[in-house]
The first five atom37 places (N, CA, C, CB, O) and aatype in JSON, in Angstrom:
{
  "aatype": [20, 20, 20, 20, 20, 20, 20, 20, 20, 20, 20, 20, 20, 20, 20, 20, 20, 20, 20, 20, 20, 20, 20, 20, 20, 20, 20, 20, 20, 20, 20, 20, 20, 20, 20, 20, 20, 20, 20, 20, 20, 20, 20, 20, 20, 20, 20, 20, 20, 20, 20, 20, 20, 20, 20, 20, 20, 20, 20, 20, 20, 20, 20, 20, 20, 20, 20, 20, 20, 20, 20, 20, 20, 20, 20, 20, 20, 20, 20, 20, 20, 20, 20, 20, 20, 20, 20, 20, 20, 20, 20, 20, 20, 20, 20, 20, 20, 20, 20, 20, 20, 20],
  "atom_mask": [
    [1, 1, 1, 1, 1],
    [1, 1, 1, 1, 1],
    [1, 1, 1, 1, 1],
    [1, 1, 1, 1, 1],
    [1, 1, 1, 1, 1],
    [1, 1, 1, 1, 1],
    [1, 1, 1, 1, 1],
    [1, 1, 1, 1, 1],
    [1, 1, 1, 1, 1],
    [1, 1, 1, 1, 1],
    [1, 1, 1, 1, 1],
    [1, 1, 1, 1, 1],
    [1, 1, 1, 1, 1],
    [1, 1, 1, 1, 1],
    [1, 1, 1, 1, 1],
    [1, 1, 1, 1, 1],
    [1, 1, 1, 1, 1],
    [1, 1, 1, 1, 1],
    [1, 1, 1, 1, 1],
    [1, 1, 1, 1, 1],
    [1, 1, 1, 1, 1],
    [1, 1, 1, 1, 1],
    [1, 1, 1, 1, 1],
    [1, 1, 1, 1, 1],
    [1, 1, 1, 1, 1],
    [1, 1, 1, 1, 1],
    [1, 1, 1, 1, 1],
    [1, 1, 1, 1, 1],
    [1, 1, 1, 1, 1],
    [1, 1, 1, 1, 1],
    [1, 1, 1, 1, 1],
    [1, 1, 1, 1, 1],
    [1, 1, 1, 1, 1],
    [1, 1, 1, 1, 1],
    [1, 1, 1, 1, 1],
    [1, 1, 1, 1, 1],
    [1, 1, 1, 1, 1],
    [1, 1, 1, 1, 1],
    [1, 1, 1, 1, 1],
    [1, 1, 1, 1, 1],
    [1, 1, 1, 1, 1],
    [1, 1, 1, 1, 1],
    [1, 1, 1, 1, 1],
    [1, 1, 1, 1, 1],
    [1, 1, 1, 1, 1],
    [1, 1, 1, 1, 1],
    [1, 1, 1, 1, 1],
    [1, 1, 1, 1, 1],
    [1, 1, 1, 1, 1],
    [1, 1, 1, 1, 1],
    [1, 1, 1, 1, 1],
    [1, 1, 1, 1, 1],
    [1, 1, 1, 1, 1],
    [1, 1, 1, 1, 1],
    [1, 1, 1, 1, 1],
    [1, 1, 1, 1, 1],
    [1, 1, 1, 1, 1],
    [1, 1, 1, 1, 1],
    [1, 1, 1, 1, 1],
    [1, 1, 1, 1, 1],
    [1, 1, 1, 1, 1],
    [1, 1, 1, 1, 1],
    [1, 1, 1, 1, 1],
    [1, 1, 1, 1, 1],
    [1, 1, 1, 1, 1],
    [1, 1, 1, 1, 1],
    [1, 1, 1, 1, 1],
    [1, 1, 1, 1, 1],
    [1, 1, 1, 1, 1],
    [1, 1, 1, 1, 1],
    [1, 1, 1, 1, 1],
    [1, 1, 1, 1, 1],
    [1, 1, 1, 1, 1],
    [1, 1, 1, 1, 1],
    [1, 1, 1, 1, 1],
    [1, 1, 1, 1, 1],
    [1, 1, 1, 1, 1],
    [1, 1, 1, 1, 1],
    [1, 1, 1, 1, 1],
    [1, 1, 1, 1, 1],
    [1, 1, 1, 1, 1],
    [1, 1, 1, 1, 1],
    [1, 1, 1, 1, 1],
    [1, 1, 1, 1, 1],
    [1, 1, 1, 1, 1],
    [1, 1, 1, 1, 1],
    [1, 1, 1, 1, 1],
    [1, 1, 1, 1, 1],
    [1, 1, 1, 1, 1],
    [1, 1, 1, 1, 1],
    [1, 1, 1, 1, 1],
    [1, 1, 1, 1, 1],
    [1, 1, 1, 1, 1],
    [1, 1, 1, 1, 1],
    [1, 1, 1, 1, 1],
    [1, 1, 1, 1, 1],
    [1, 1, 1, 1, 1],
    [1, 1, 1, 1, 1],
    [1, 1, 1, 1, 1],
    [1, 1, 1, 1, 1],
    [1, 1, 1, 1, 1],
    [1, 1, 1, 1, 1]
  ],
  "atom_positions": [
    [[80.94, 129.77, 155.05], [81.28, 130.43, 156.29], [82.78, 130.66, 156.41], [80.79, 129.62, 157.46], [83.21, 131.65, 157.0]],
    [[83.58, 129.75, 155.85], [85.03, 129.92, 155.94], [85.47, 131.19, 155.21], [85.75, 128.7, 155.36], [86.39, 131.87, 155.66]],
    [[84.81, 131.52, 154.1], [85.16, 132.74, 153.38], [84.8, 133.97, 154.21], [84.44, 132.79, 152.01], [85.56, 134.94, 154.24]],
    [[83.65, 133.93, 154.87], [83.26, 135.03, 155.75], [84.2, 135.17, 156.93], [81.84, 134.82, 156.24], [84.54, 136.28, 157.34]],
    [[84.63, 134.03, 157.49], [85.57, 134.06, 158.61], [86.9, 134.67, 158.17], [85.79, 132.65, 159.17], [87.51, 135.43, 158.92]],
    [[87.34, 134.33, 156.96], [88.59, 134.9, 156.45], [88.46, 136.4, 156.25], [88.99, 134.22, 155.12], [89.39, 137.15, 156.56]],
    [[87.32, 136.85, 155.73], [87.11, 138.29, 155.53], [87.09, 139.02, 156.88], [85.78, 138.54, 154.78], [87.67, 140.1, 157.01]],
    [[86.44, 138.43, 157.87], [86.39, 139.05, 159.2], [87.78, 139.07, 159.83], [85.4, 138.29, 160.11], [88.17, 140.05, 160.46]],
    [[88.52, 137.98, 159.67], [89.88, 137.91, 160.21], [90.75, 139.01, 159.61], [90.5, 136.53, 159.95], [91.57, 139.61, 160.3]],
    [[90.56, 139.26, 158.31], [91.3, 140.34, 157.66], [91.0, 141.71, 158.25], [91.0, 140.35, 156.18], [91.8, 142.63, 158.14]],
    [[89.85, 141.83, 158.86], [89.47, 143.09, 159.53], [89.82, 143.08, 161.01], [87.97, 143.34, 159.36], [89.59, 144.06, 161.72]],
    [[90.38, 141.95, 161.47], [90.77, 141.86, 162.87], [89.62, 141.67, 163.84], [91.53, 143.07, 163.25], [89.73, 142.04, 165.01]],
    [[88.51, 141.11, 163.36], [87.33, 140.9, 164.21], [86.77, 139.5, 163.98], [86.24, 141.98, 163.94], [86.99, 138.93, 162.91]],
    [[86.05, 138.95, 164.96], [85.39, 137.66, 164.74], [84.18, 137.86, 163.82], [84.95, 137.03, 166.09], [83.55, 138.92, 163.82]],
    [[83.86, 136.84, 163.05], [82.72, 136.9, 162.14], [81.44, 137.23, 162.89], [82.56, 135.58, 161.39], [80.57, 137.93, 162.36]],
    [[81.3, 136.73, 164.11], [80.07, 136.98, 164.88], [79.82, 138.48, 165.1], [80.14, 136.27, 166.23], [78.67, 138.89, 165.28]],
    [[80.87, 139.29, 165.08], [80.71, 140.74, 165.24], [80.29, 141.43, 163.94], [82.0, 141.36, 165.74], [79.72, 142.52, 163.97]],
    [[80.56, 140.79, 162.79], [80.35, 141.44, 161.5], [79.26, 140.81, 160.65], [81.62, 141.43, 160.72], [78.79, 141.43, 159.69]],
    [[78.84, 139.59, 160.98], [77.87, 138.88, 160.14], [76.51, 139.56, 160.19], [77.74, 137.42, 160.59], [75.94, 139.78, 161.26]],
    [[76.0, 139.9, 159.01], [74.68, 140.53, 158.9], [73.61, 139.46, 158.83], [74.6, 141.45, 157.65], [73.81, 138.4, 158.25]],
    [[72.47, 139.74, 159.43], [71.33, 138.84, 159.34], [70.65, 138.99, 157.99], [70.33, 139.12, 160.47], [71.1, 139.77, 157.15]],
    [[69.58, 138.25, 157.77], [68.86, 138.35, 156.49], [68.35, 139.77, 156.28], [67.69, 137.35, 156.44], [68.0, 140.47, 157.23]],
    [[68.32, 140.17, 155.03], [67.75, 141.48, 154.73], [66.63, 141.3, 153.72], [68.83, 142.45, 154.19], [66.6, 140.32, 152.97]],
    [[65.72, 142.23, 153.7], [64.48, 142.09, 152.93], [64.5, 142.99, 151.7], [63.27, 142.41, 153.8], [64.34, 144.21, 151.8]],
    [[64.7, 142.38, 150.56], [64.58, 143.13, 149.31], [65.88, 143.7, 148.79], [63.63, 144.23, 149.5], [66.87, 143.82, 149.51]],
    [[65.85, 144.05, 147.54], [67.02, 144.55, 146.83], [67.51, 145.88, 147.39], [66.71, 144.7, 145.37], [68.71, 146.14, 147.4]],
    [[66.6, 146.72, 147.86], [66.98, 148.04, 148.32], [67.27, 148.1, 149.82], [65.89, 149.01, 148.0], [67.63, 149.16, 150.34]],
    [[67.13, 146.98, 150.52], [67.41, 146.96, 151.95], [68.92, 146.96, 152.15], [66.75, 145.72, 152.64], [69.62, 146.11, 151.61]],
    [[69.42, 147.9, 152.9], [70.86, 148.04, 153.09], [71.34, 147.29, 154.32], [71.24, 149.52, 153.2], [70.67, 147.25, 155.35]],
    [[72.52, 146.7, 154.19], [73.19, 146.12, 155.35], [73.93, 147.24, 156.06], [74.16, 144.96, 154.94], [74.25, 148.26, 155.45]],
    [[74.21, 147.06, 157.34], [75.01, 148.07, 158.05], [76.4, 148.18, 157.4], [75.15, 147.72, 159.56], [76.92, 147.18, 156.9]],
    [[77.0, 149.36, 157.38], [78.34, 149.52, 156.81], [79.33, 148.56, 157.47], [78.83, 150.97, 156.96], [79.36, 148.45, 158.69]],
    [[80.13, 147.88, 156.67], [81.13, 146.96, 157.17], [80.62, 145.57, 157.49], [81.74, 147.52, 158.38], [81.4, 144.69, 157.86]],
    [[79.32, 145.35, 157.36], [78.75, 144.03, 157.67], [79.12, 143.02, 156.58], [77.21, 144.12, 157.81], [79.32, 143.39, 155.43]],
    [[79.22, 141.77, 156.97], [79.49, 140.68, 156.03], [78.18, 139.92, 155.85], [80.65, 139.73, 156.53], [77.66, 139.35, 156.81]],
    [[77.66, 139.91, 154.64], [76.39, 139.25, 154.36], [76.58, 137.95, 153.6], [75.48, 140.17, 153.58], [77.6, 137.76, 152.95]],
    [[75.61, 137.08, 153.7], [75.62, 135.8, 153.0], [74.31, 135.65, 152.24], [75.81, 134.62, 154.0], [73.28, 136.15, 152.67]],
    [[74.37, 134.96, 151.1], [73.14, 134.62, 150.38], [73.31, 133.25, 149.77], [72.81, 135.69, 149.29], [74.43, 132.79, 149.56]],
    [[72.19, 132.59, 149.48], [72.2, 131.24, 148.92], [71.34, 131.23, 147.67], [71.69, 130.2, 149.95], [70.28, 131.85, 147.62]],
    [[71.83, 130.51, 146.64], [71.09, 130.38, 145.39], [71.33, 128.98, 144.84], [71.53, 131.48, 144.34], [72.47, 128.5, 144.84]],
    [[70.3, 128.32, 144.39], [70.39, 126.98, 143.81], [70.1, 127.08, 142.32], [69.41, 125.99, 144.5], [69.15, 127.75, 141.9]],
    [[70.93, 126.4, 141.5], [70.75, 126.42, 140.05], [70.91, 125.01, 139.5], [71.76, 127.39, 139.37], [71.8, 124.28, 139.93]],
    [[70.06, 124.62, 138.57], [70.18, 123.32, 137.93], [71.46, 123.2, 137.14], [68.98, 123.06, 137.03], [71.88, 124.15, 136.48]],
    [[72.1, 122.04, 137.2], [73.31, 121.79, 136.45], [74.58, 122.28, 137.13], [73.21, 122.43, 135.13], [75.67, 121.91, 136.71]],
    [[74.45, 123.09, 138.16], [75.62, 123.57, 138.89], [75.73, 122.76, 140.17], [75.51, 125.12, 139.18], [74.83, 122.81, 141.02]],
    [[76.82, 122.02, 140.31], [77.02, 121.16, 141.47], [77.37, 122.0, 142.7], [78.14, 120.13, 141.19], [76.85, 121.74, 143.79]],
    [[78.21, 122.97, 142.53], [78.59, 123.83, 143.64], [79.16, 125.14, 143.13], [79.61, 123.13, 144.55], [79.92, 125.15, 142.15]],
    [[78.8, 126.22, 143.77], [79.34, 127.53, 143.39], [79.57, 128.34, 144.64], [78.39, 128.27, 142.41], [78.72, 128.4, 145.53]],
    [[80.73, 128.97, 144.71], [81.07, 129.83, 145.83], [81.55, 131.16, 145.26], [82.16, 129.18, 146.75], [82.4, 131.18, 144.37]],
    [[81.03, 132.24, 145.77], [81.44, 133.58, 145.33], [81.73, 134.45, 146.54], [80.36, 134.23, 144.45], [81.08, 134.35, 147.58]],
    [[82.71, 135.3, 146.37], [83.01, 136.32, 147.36], [82.95, 137.64, 146.62], [84.42, 136.1, 148.05], [83.62, 137.83, 145.61]],
    [[82.13, 138.57, 147.12], [81.99, 139.88, 146.49], [82.4, 140.96, 147.47], [80.54, 140.12, 146.01], [82.05, 140.92, 148.65]],
    [[83.12, 141.92, 146.97], [83.52, 143.09, 147.74], [82.87, 144.28, 147.06], [85.09, 143.25, 147.83], [83.13, 144.54, 145.88]],
    [[82.04, 145.01, 147.78], [81.31, 146.1, 147.16], [81.5, 147.43, 147.85], [79.87, 145.77, 147.12], [81.71, 147.5, 149.06]],
    [[81.41, 148.47, 147.06], [81.4, 149.83, 147.57], [80.24, 150.56, 146.9], [82.77, 150.57, 147.3], [79.45, 149.93, 146.19]],
    [[80.13, 151.84, 147.11], [79.06, 152.6, 146.47], [79.24, 152.69, 144.96], [79.0, 153.99, 147.06], [78.27, 152.96, 144.24]],
    [[80.47, 152.47, 144.46], [80.71, 152.67, 143.04], [81.14, 151.44, 142.26], [81.74, 153.7, 142.87], [81.25, 151.5, 141.04]],
    [[81.39, 150.3, 142.94], [81.79, 149.11, 142.21], [81.6, 147.85, 143.05], [83.25, 149.22, 141.76], [81.46, 147.91, 144.28]],
    [[81.6, 146.71, 142.37], [81.56, 145.4, 143.01], [82.6, 144.54, 142.32], [80.12, 144.75, 142.92], [82.64, 144.46, 141.1]],
    [[83.45, 143.89, 143.11], [84.44, 142.94, 142.6], [84.04, 141.56, 143.14], [85.91, 143.33, 143.03], [83.85, 141.39, 144.34]],
    [[83.9, 140.57, 142.23], [83.45, 139.24, 142.61], [84.44, 138.18, 142.13], [82.05, 138.95, 142.05], [84.89, 138.22, 140.99]],
    [[84.77, 137.24, 143.02], [85.58, 136.08, 142.7], [84.67, 134.87, 142.85], [86.86, 135.97, 143.63], [84.08, 134.67, 143.91]],
    [[84.56, 134.04, 141.79], [83.62, 132.91, 141.79], [84.32, 131.62, 141.38], [82.43, 133.19, 140.86], [85.14, 131.62, 140.46]],
    [[83.98, 130.53, 142.06], [84.4, 129.18, 141.67], [83.13, 128.38, 141.42], [85.31, 128.5, 142.77], [82.25, 128.33, 142.28]],
    [[83.02, 127.74, 140.25], [81.85, 126.94, 139.9], [82.28, 125.51, 139.57], [81.09, 127.57, 138.7], [83.16, 125.31, 138.73]],
    [[81.67, 124.52, 140.22], [81.91, 123.11, 139.94], [80.76, 122.57, 139.11], [82.07, 122.29, 141.26], [79.6, 122.72, 139.48]],
    [[81.09, 121.96, 137.99], [80.07, 121.42, 137.09], [80.02, 119.9, 137.1], [80.31, 121.91, 135.69], [79.14, 119.31, 136.48]],
    [[80.97, 119.26, 137.79], [81.06, 117.8, 137.77], [81.47, 117.3, 139.15], [82.06, 117.32, 136.68], [82.45, 117.8, 139.72]],
    [[80.75, 116.33, 139.69], [81.05, 115.8, 141.02], [82.38, 115.05, 141.08], [79.94, 114.88, 141.48], [82.9, 114.82, 142.17]],
    [[82.93, 114.66, 139.94], [84.21, 113.95, 139.96], [85.31, 114.81, 140.58], [84.61, 113.53, 138.53], [86.28, 114.29, 141.12]],
    [[85.16, 116.12, 140.51], [86.11, 117.03, 141.14], [86.18, 116.76, 142.64], [85.71, 118.5, 140.87], [87.27, 116.73, 143.22]],
    [[85.03, 116.57, 143.28], [84.98, 116.32, 144.71], [85.5, 114.92, 145.04], [83.55, 116.49, 145.24], [86.17, 114.73, 146.06]],
    [[85.21, 113.95, 144.18], [85.71, 112.59, 144.39], [87.24, 112.57, 144.32], [85.12, 111.62, 143.34], [87.89, 111.9, 145.12]],
    [[87.8, 113.3, 143.38], [89.26, 113.38, 143.25], [89.87, 113.97, 144.52], [89.65, 114.23, 142.02], [90.89, 113.48, 145.01]],
    [[89.26, 115.02, 145.05], [89.74, 115.62, 146.29], [89.63, 114.67, 147.47], [88.98, 116.9, 146.58], [90.51, 114.64, 148.32]],
    [[88.54, 113.91, 147.53], [88.35, 112.94, 148.62], [89.42, 111.86, 148.56], [86.95, 112.31, 148.55], [89.94, 111.44, 149.6]],
    [[89.75, 111.39, 147.36], [90.79, 110.37, 147.22], [92.16, 110.91, 147.64], [90.85, 109.88, 145.77], [92.93, 110.21, 148.28]],
    [[92.46, 112.15, 147.28], [93.73, 112.76, 147.68], [93.79, 112.93, 149.2], [93.92, 114.12, 146.99], [94.84, 112.71, 149.8]],
    [[92.67, 113.32, 149.82], [92.64, 113.47, 151.27], [92.82, 112.12, 151.96], [91.31, 114.12, 151.71], [93.51, 112.03, 152.97]],
    [[92.2, 111.07, 151.41], [92.34, 109.73, 151.99], [93.79, 109.25, 151.89], [91.4, 108.73, 151.28], [94.31, 108.66, 152.83]],
    [[94.43, 109.5, 150.75], [95.83, 109.11, 150.58], [96.72, 109.85, 151.59], [96.31, 109.4, 149.14], [97.65, 109.27, 152.14]],
    [[96.42, 111.12, 151.83], [97.17, 111.9, 152.82], [96.97, 111.3, 154.22], [96.72, 113.39, 152.8], [97.93, 111.17, 154.97]],
    [[95.74, 110.94, 154.55], [95.42, 110.43, 155.89], [96.12, 109.1, 156.18], [93.92, 110.25, 156.03], [96.42, 108.81, 157.34]],
    [[96.39, 108.31, 155.16], [97.07, 107.02, 155.36], [98.44, 107.2, 156.0], [97.21, 106.29, 154.04], [98.92, 106.3, 156.69]],
    [[99.08, 108.33, 155.77], [100.44, 108.56, 156.27], [100.47, 109.4, 157.55], [101.26, 109.24, 155.21], [101.54, 109.85, 157.95]],
    [[99.32, 109.6, 158.19], [99.26, 110.43, 159.39], [98.98, 109.58, 160.62], [98.18, 111.52, 159.24], [98.28, 108.56, 160.53]],
    [[99.52, 109.98, 161.77], [99.17, 109.27, 163.0], [97.71, 109.56, 163.37], [100.11, 109.67, 164.17], [97.15, 110.54, 162.9]],
    [[97.1, 108.7, 164.2], [95.72, 108.96, 164.63], [95.61, 110.35, 165.26], [95.25, 107.88, 165.64], [96.5, 110.79, 165.99]],
    [[94.53, 111.04, 164.97], [94.33, 112.38, 165.52], [93.17, 113.08, 164.85], [95.59, 113.2, 165.38], [92.49, 112.51, 163.99]],
    [[92.96, 114.31, 165.25], [91.91, 115.16, 164.68], [92.57, 116.14, 163.72], [91.1, 115.9, 165.8], [93.47, 116.88, 164.12]],
    [[92.13, 116.15, 162.47], [92.73, 116.99, 161.45], [91.68, 117.86, 160.79], [93.45, 116.13, 160.4], [90.5, 117.52, 160.75]],
    [[92.12, 118.99, 160.26], [91.23, 119.88, 159.52], [91.68, 119.9, 158.05], [91.25, 121.33, 160.12], [92.72, 119.34, 157.71]],
    [[90.89, 120.53, 157.2], [91.3, 120.67, 155.8], [92.56, 121.5, 155.67], [90.16, 121.3, 154.97], [93.32, 121.32, 154.72]],
    [[92.8, 122.41, 156.61], [94.06, 123.16, 156.59], [95.24, 122.21, 156.72], [94.1, 124.21, 157.72], [96.27, 122.41, 156.08]],
    [[95.11, 121.16, 157.56], [96.16, 120.16, 157.69], [96.35, 119.41, 156.38], [95.82, 119.17, 158.83], [97.48, 119.25, 155.91]],
    [[95.26, 118.96, 155.79], [95.31, 118.18, 154.55], [95.96, 118.99, 153.43], [93.9, 117.73, 154.12], [96.74, 118.45, 152.64]],
    [[95.65, 120.27, 153.37], [96.16, 121.13, 152.3], [97.53, 121.73, 152.61], [95.19, 122.24, 152.03], [98.09, 122.46, 151.8]],
    [[98.07, 121.42, 153.8], [99.37, 121.95, 154.18], [99.36, 123.41, 154.57], [100.33, 121.75, 153.06], [100.38, 124.09, 154.45]],
    [[98.22, 123.91, 155.02], [98.09, 125.33, 155.37], [98.18, 125.6, 156.87], [96.78, 125.85, 154.86], [98.23, 126.76, 157.28]],
    [[98.21, 124.54, 157.68], [98.16, 124.72, 159.13], [99.52, 125.0, 159.75], [97.57, 123.49, 159.78], [99.6, 125.43, 160.89]],
    [[100.6, 124.76, 159.0], [101.93, 124.97, 159.55], [102.43, 123.81, 160.39], [101.96, 126.21, 160.36], [103.5, 123.9, 160.98]],
    [[101.67, 122.72, 160.46], [102.08, 121.54, 161.24], [102.78, 120.53, 160.36], [100.89, 120.88, 161.92], [103.2, 119.48, 160.84]]
  ]
}
């Protein structure tokens, strides 16, 4: 959802205005400008996230694939180390990654 929110933000609109509902079949078209989501499960793949930008003549896709859960454990340890040096409060991943500007 965060990727969809970022795409909608780039268009200057909330995701709720652009998010397409489920569609039926390969030939079913989404409304122009809609942001669609799909889910696929595959054995051996721990996590995969893709963002595709499509037009009538091409599709550009950016994909991240995780094959080992140790990647997530490493991130959790880094987040915990960061939290040790913060005052009590409510934080987001943007804070942990230094993207919030705080």
